[in-house]
KEMARNU-26997 format. One line per field, with one value per residue (C-alpha): residue number from 1; x, y, z. Coordinates in Angstrom, 3 decimals. Example, Ala and Ser with C-alpha at 12.3 -4.5 7.8 and 13.67 -1.06 7.14 Angstrom:
resi <- (1	2)
xx <- (12.300	13.670)
yy <- (-4.500	-1.060)
zz <- (7.800	7.140)
***
This chain:
resi <- (1	2	3	4	5	6	7	8	9	10	11	12	13	14	15	16	17	18	19	20	21	22	23	24	25	26	27	28	29	30	31	32	33	34	35	36	37	38	39	40	41	42	43	44	45	46	47	48	49	50	51	52	53	54	55	56	57	58	59	60	61	62	63	64	65	66	67	68	69	70	71	72	73	74	75	76	77	78	79	80	81	82	83	84	85	86	87	88	89	90	91	92	93	94	95	96	97	98	99	100	101	102	103	104	105	106	107	108	109	110	111	112	113	114	115	116	117	118	119	120	121	122	123	124	125	126	127	128	129	130	131	132	133	134	135	136	137	138	139	140	141	142	143	144	145	146	147	148	149	150	151	152	153	154	155	156	157	158	159	160	161	162	163	164	165	166	167	168	169	170	171	172	173	174	175	176	177	178	179	180	181	182	183	184	185	186	187	188	189	190	191	192	193	194	195	196	197	198	199	200	201	202	203	204	205	206	207	208	209	210	211	212	213	214	215	216	217	218	219	220	221	222	223	224	225	226	227	228	229	230	231	232	233	234	235	236	237	238	239	240	241	242	243	244	245	246	247	248	249	250	251	252	253	254	255	256	257	258	259	260	261	262	263	264	265	266	267	268	269	270	271	272	273	274	275	276	277	278	279	280	281	282	283	284	285	286	287	288	289	290	291	292	293	294	295	296	297	298	299	300	301	302	303	304	305	306	307	308	309	310	311	312	313	314	315	316	317	318	319	320	321	322	323	324	325	326	327	328	329	330	331	332	333	334	335	336	337	338	339	340	341	342	343	344	345	346	347	348	349	350	351	352	353	354	355	356	357	358	359	360	361	362	363	364	365	366	367	368	369	370	371	372	373	374	375	376	377	378	379	380	381	382	383	384	385	386	387	388	389	390	391	392	393	394	395	396	397	398	399	400	401	402	403	404	405	406	407	408	409	410	411	412	413	414	415	416	417	418	419	420	421	422	423	424	425	426	427	428	429	430	431	432	433	434	435	436	437	438	439	440	441	442)
xx <- (248.559	247.197	250.454	253.348	253.851	256.575	259.277	258.113	255.611	255.646	253.577	253.325	255.176	252.966	249.898	249.882	253.120	253.425	255.859	253.284	253.409	257.213	257.002	254.674	256.817	259.754	257.624	256.779	260.343	261.829	259.328	259.180	262.872	262.966	260.709	262.379	265.899	267.878	270.382	269.740	268.037	270.068	268.447	270.275	268.590	269.644	267.982	268.233	268.421	264.684	263.619	261.035	263.560	264.678	261.242	260.683	264.147	263.916	260.307	261.115	264.145	262.028	259.520	262.158	263.962	260.646	260.175	263.674	265.911	269.188	269.063	272.214	271.887	273.810	272.346	272.426	273.509	272.441	269.976	272.493	274.966	272.256	271.519	275.247	275.799	272.723	273.965	277.607	277.433	274.937	271.893	268.471	266.860	267.412	265.283	265.868	263.922	263.631	261.156	263.872	263.283	260.124	259.939	261.029	257.381	257.132	259.015	259.115	260.177	262.022	262.483	265.301	265.679	268.942	270.193	270.062	267.010	263.654	261.500	259.011	255.418	254.271	256.003	254.842	251.258	251.787	253.146	250.052	247.815	249.718	249.462	245.690	245.315	247.396	248.985	252.359	253.963	256.579	260.059	260.795	263.870	267.148	265.315	264.617	266.704	269.068	270.351	273.971	275.776	276.952	278.366	281.416	279.317	279.425	283.233	283.041	280.728	283.193	285.987	283.951	283.233	286.911	287.751	285.643	287.384	290.354	291.841	292.901	290.664	293.589	293.177	289.420	287.312	283.916	280.864	278.510	274.961	274.182	270.546	271.096	270.508	272.183	275.127	276.405	278.772	279.833	280.091	282.799	284.934	284.934	285.916	288.475	290.123	290.282	292.142	289.529	289.145	285.600	283.166	279.911	276.443	273.622	275.787	274.251	271.250	269.061	266.206	263.920	265.959	266.434	265.698	264.693	265.682	268.613	269.541	268.595	265.125	266.545	269.828	269.934	271.907	274.564	274.530	275.346	278.229	279.698	279.603	280.593	283.671	284.509	284.273	284.672	281.338	278.889	276.623	273.368	271.936	268.479	267.698	268.790	271.422	270.031	269.702	272.224	271.812	274.817	275.767	278.351	281.091	278.836	276.077	273.848	271.810	272.306	269.459	269.185	268.557	271.737	273.605	272.295	273.274	276.895	277.406	275.868	278.130	281.229	280.274	279.481	282.822	284.547	282.517	280.724	277.107	275.497	273.419	273.918	270.775	269.776	266.742	264.641	261.074	258.265	258.996	262.336	262.601	261.935	265.061	267.145	265.775	266.564	270.092	270.897	269.534	272.044	274.749	273.439	272.062	268.598	266.186	263.928	261.071	259.451	256.667	257.691	259.677	263.277	262.224	260.886	264.164	266.105	263.870	264.270	268.041	268.184	265.745	267.497	271.086	271.558	274.279	272.738	269.415	267.796	265.179	265.218	265.138	268.760	268.130	270.854	271.792	275.198	274.462	278.140	278.510	275.095	271.574	269.897	270.372	273.379	273.856	277.444	278.431	276.804	278.864	282.052	281.338	280.468	283.640	285.730	284.201	284.911	288.536	289.175	287.549	289.709	286.914	284.444	281.008	279.313	281.191	280.020	276.303	276.567	274.744	271.668	268.998	265.826	262.453	260.722	258.412	256.217	255.516	252.914	251.485	247.908	247.051	243.918	242.035	242.123	244.945	244.630	241.038	241.631	244.607	242.587	239.384	237.806	238.015	241.763	242.122	240.222	242.439	245.576	244.268	243.509	246.911	248.574	246.489	247.768	251.407	252.084	253.103	251.157	251.771	249.344	250.013	249.225	252.253	253.455	254.829	252.527	248.772	249.232	248.592	251.727	251.234	253.933	253.519	256.301	256.632	256.857	257.175	254.205	251.810	252.754	250.879	247.500	248.014	248.993	246.021	243.568	245.013	245.080	241.447	240.493	242.404	240.705	237.295	237.888	238.602	238.618	241.548	243.342)
yy <- (-0.899	-4.467	-6.415	-3.966	-2.186	0.187	-2.460	-4.737	-7.505	-9.341	-12.051	-15.582	-17.714	-19.949	-18.228	-14.572	-14.703	-17.821	-19.188	-18.304	-14.680	-14.789	-16.353	-13.645	-10.882	-12.382	-12.591	-8.930	-7.760	-9.714	-8.311	-4.809	-4.184	-5.870	-3.403	-1.294	-2.687	-5.244	-6.465	-9.132	-7.968	-8.687	-9.099	-9.738	-11.809	-12.421	-14.136	-14.460	-17.745	-18.597	-22.008	-20.516	-18.292	-21.099	-21.684	-17.972	-17.361	-20.162	-19.382	-15.706	-16.659	-19.015	-16.324	-13.784	-16.242	-17.152	-13.502	-13.348	-12.079	-13.519	-13.896	-13.577	-15.558	-14.060	-16.807	-15.884	-12.231	-8.914	-6.454	-3.608	-5.842	-6.367	-2.679	-1.922	-4.503	-3.371	0.161	-0.581	-3.582	-2.456	-4.578	-3.557	-4.574	-6.269	-8.549	-9.461	-12.417	-11.514	-10.493	-8.528	-8.663	-10.806	-14.418	-17.210	-18.129	-14.825	-13.847	-10.932	-9.575	-6.277	-4.708	-2.340	-0.164	0.122	2.940	0.779	2.604	1.002	0.534	3.383	3.088	3.627	0.474	-1.429	-0.497	-1.983	-5.142	-5.414	-5.144	-8.036	-10.104	-9.752	-11.432	-9.628	-11.451	-11.187	-13.020	-15.613	-15.506	-18.235	-19.746	-17.942	-15.162	-17.379	-16.318	-18.290	-18.247	-17.418	-18.202	-14.833	-15.600	-13.576	-10.467	-10.837	-10.680	-7.414	-6.034	-7.223	-5.446	-2.252	-2.454	-2.979	0.127	2.442	2.639	4.954	3.325	-0.167	-1.977	-3.861	-4.250	-3.529	-6.221	-6.520	-8.601	-9.405	-10.814	-11.797	-12.845	-16.259	-14.277	-12.870	-11.285	-14.601	-15.223	-11.564	-9.485	-11.426	-11.674	-7.877	-7.220	-9.978	-8.534	-5.131	-6.587	-6.668	-9.455	-10.772	-12.748	-13.890	-15.137	-15.761	-17.340	-20.843	-20.462	-23.573	-22.043	-21.628	-19.648	-16.360	-13.462	-16.025	-14.473	-12.731	-9.865	-6.194	-6.880	-8.943	-7.260	-8.699	-11.686	-9.354	-7.348	-10.491	-11.266	-7.770	-7.766	-11.414	-11.108	-7.500	-6.348	-2.737	-2.734	-4.904	-4.718	-6.607	-6.926	-8.085	-10.906	-9.154	-6.954	-3.575	-2.611	-2.224	-1.739	-1.122	-2.122	0.010	-1.245	-0.797	-2.963	-0.019	-0.444	2.275	2.344	4.053	7.430	7.129	6.141	9.161	11.499	10.310	10.131	13.551	15.172	13.567	14.362	18.005	18.392	17.081	19.073	15.987	16.715	18.432	21.465	20.507	18.361	14.860	13.083	10.723	9.598	10.702	7.666	9.150	10.023	13.721	13.629	13.230	16.465	18.332	16.876	17.704	21.229	21.853	20.868	23.222	20.388	20.419	17.524	16.738	14.331	11.859	9.263	5.884	3.769	3.704	4.437	7.821	8.613	7.671	9.843	12.848	12.361	12.352	15.213	17.503	16.464	15.422	13.019	11.148	9.712	6.778	5.276	4.284	0.627	0.951	1.424	4.053	5.550	7.088	8.654	8.988	5.220	3.691	4.451	2.235	1.264	-1.036	-2.629	-3.793	-0.406	1.350	-0.858	0.018	3.701	3.630	1.608	4.077	7.103	5.586	4.858	8.263	9.968	7.957	7.416	4.650	4.441	5.447	8.774	9.427	9.193	11.128	14.187	12.335	11.221	9.758	10.533	7.549	5.680	2.642	0.645	-2.002	-3.923	-4.924	-7.454	-6.617	-7.858	-4.378	-2.520	0.434	1.174	0.650	3.019	5.669	5.441	8.366	6.655	6.242	9.851	10.954	8.840	10.295	13.809	13.135	11.786	14.786	17.198	15.338	15.938	12.537	12.238	9.404	7.808	5.185	3.683	0.618	-1.514	-1.726	-5.221	-7.043	-7.081	-4.980	-1.493	-0.055	2.191	4.541	6.804	9.114	11.556	11.601	8.113	8.471	9.315	6.547	3.499	5.300	6.808	3.484	1.770	4.343	4.250	0.468	0.308	2.624	0.497	-2.739	-1.116	-0.016	-3.356	-7.147	-8.070	-11.232)
zz <- (171.770	171.883	172.013	172.448	175.753	176.958	176.506	173.670	173.320	176.709	178.363	179.681	177.177	174.942	176.471	175.709	173.609	171.498	168.905	166.297	167.392	167.010	163.614	162.360	163.856	161.961	158.753	159.026	159.735	156.855	154.418	155.767	155.341	151.994	150.250	147.652	148.098	146.091	148.734	151.341	154.571	157.736	161.121	164.423	167.080	170.720	173.613	177.398	179.368	179.683	178.532	176.229	174.507	172.267	170.759	170.227	168.813	166.198	165.322	164.683	162.667	160.542	159.845	158.896	156.591	154.964	154.125	152.598	155.444	156.667	160.480	162.574	165.793	168.718	171.023	174.746	174.919	176.530	175.147	174.994	173.125	170.486	170.279	169.906	167.127	165.152	165.298	164.382	162.126	159.553	160.432	159.299	162.575	165.849	167.950	171.605	173.079	176.744	179.456	181.271	185.066	184.892	186.143	183.808	182.842	180.998	177.819	175.385	172.027	171.939	168.524	167.467	164.378	162.432	164.648	167.794	169.079	169.910	166.840	166.376	167.498	163.895	162.739	165.890	165.000	161.577	163.115	165.309	162.304	160.670	163.835	163.765	160.389	157.774	154.844	153.231	150.266	150.983	149.496	146.956	145.352	145.923	147.787	150.799	153.766	156.011	159.590	160.386	163.699	164.933	168.348	167.267	167.621	171.414	171.245	169.343	172.052	174.759	173.008	173.020	176.694	177.475	175.463	177.662	181.086	181.260	184.388	185.443	187.819	189.325	193.114	192.928	194.649	192.961	193.475	190.554	190.553	186.970	187.768	186.114	182.954	179.894	181.773	183.158	180.222	179.742	182.986	184.804	181.660	181.334	184.927	184.891	181.736	183.399	186.391	189.100	191.647	190.972	193.118	191.439	192.176	189.773	187.130	186.912	184.585	184.102	182.077	185.035	187.615	185.877	188.322	190.929	194.272	192.579	190.257	190.276	191.714	194.594	195.575	199.078	197.827	196.374	199.622	201.558	199.122	199.394	203.181	203.599	201.378	202.336	198.782	197.615	195.820	193.966	190.852	190.230	186.746	185.509	183.110	179.948	181.678	180.580	184.319	187.102	190.851	193.066	196.595	198.325	200.698	203.702	202.150	201.293	198.047	195.488	192.991	189.611	191.257	193.301	190.155	188.299	191.191	191.409	187.644	187.074	189.678	188.222	184.592	185.404	187.139	184.036	181.491	180.205	181.354	178.368	179.378	183.045	182.860	183.729	182.165	184.340	184.701	187.068	189.180	190.222	193.918	194.676	196.748	193.568	192.076	195.302	195.524	191.894	192.289	195.091	192.619	189.939	187.833	186.281	185.698	182.754	183.564	181.177	181.304	182.728	180.288	179.119	175.558	176.707	178.463	175.332	173.170	175.450	175.551	171.734	171.369	173.799	173.127	176.769	177.977	180.928	181.791	183.491	185.825	189.513	188.357	187.224	183.547	182.920	179.516	179.010	175.649	174.670	174.696	174.007	172.870	175.428	179.020	179.592	183.012	182.433	180.910	183.920	186.289	184.489	184.666	188.363	189.156	187.051	188.720	192.179	191.258	189.697	192.637	195.040	197.513	198.318	196.706	199.969	199.708	196.177	197.153	200.443	199.117	198.012	200.519	199.059	200.548	202.155	199.745	199.453	196.268	195.637	192.586	192.273	189.609	187.806	184.689	183.078	184.604	182.193	183.113	186.816	186.948	185.108	187.096	188.788	192.201	191.812	190.702	193.864	196.118	194.507	194.986	198.658	199.211	197.633	199.712	202.753	201.603	199.956	196.317	194.679	191.296	189.965	186.491	184.464	183.843	180.320	180.789	183.246	184.083	187.152	188.437	190.069	193.067	194.440	197.405	198.651	201.540	205.306	206.757	209.137	206.265	203.822	205.126	205.270	201.821	200.308	201.878	200.502	197.001	196.931	198.026	195.131	192.684	193.877	193.747	190.143	188.531	188.814	191.050	189.951)
***
């Protein structure tokens, strides 16, 4: 697609993604849902803490209202809260203004259908056609829409999160890194209400510091907090809080694969893991599949992207899935990844198991890996080039698993190599050379 990648329409704010784009997306959504129905269309909109989120939020709201929709503004909230409210409060659609884990200069538009799932590619394709010059009639008179302050929706989501744990968190000492993003006003309130003692970093957003040296992509700050304050464990979220990375009491980082391992073991033991199967992507560490196999748990692999994980969970009736990045879906509770929900489940599993987090991950040992991003003018062509395919084949013949893919959210080619430590540097260098030779490096 031209505009929409694996996680929405994302790019440099007011360069690749402008307020005009947002206005036209709103225009389309307001008109699309209005066809063939007499009642007022209702669209929920949330945003993260980026400075550019305000312009995109109000532009999109103006476009939707101009097409006849009522727009309910959640203001700063998390992506999973938006998905939950769309699904449970009868909205026709949901829009999240966020670029997730990207730097503050970027922003994005994530679109949700009325069931809380990501909007289908068929509808996204129609939006792209409209963005490229389509026309739509404007609402007139009493048909023109309005905006509604809907901050109360966040409170309903908070109440839902508080209803999930079956144990008190009293006595639990927790560290939270909210990435100066959407979780800053929600995560601590949830853990406080459950009785935990909470220490926080990344809770002072200023519009430009989201994900800056903090959050799930930079868990070292959380690690220092956990070790420095002798906490039981810590959780780091990304900018829109649909991801969670853990730090155990020893300061070891537990990524999404580690979370899937401990959650799958617990759920299987309690009869909650449908068909004894976990869904993850091809980027998952091979060590996870081996560790789960020892526990009698199978793995279904999907292409990279949380939407593919969610689709496979729904298609197969599975209960648990996710990505190494910490995007974890507990299908019983949510239709999309939810960082705060994931943190609650991990804390609950730890308390019910009566052992520290380091004990719960003891059976999983990831294989060594290297990851690198190469910025290119045409990342899709570079990743699919014959030279890159040859380099990947050579690496695999040498015993190294290599995955090269075009990012769905940034102009980069992502390279992953995995295997014996002594082979990784040479394999990475060879694949990187092939990528650079296949396209214009930025």
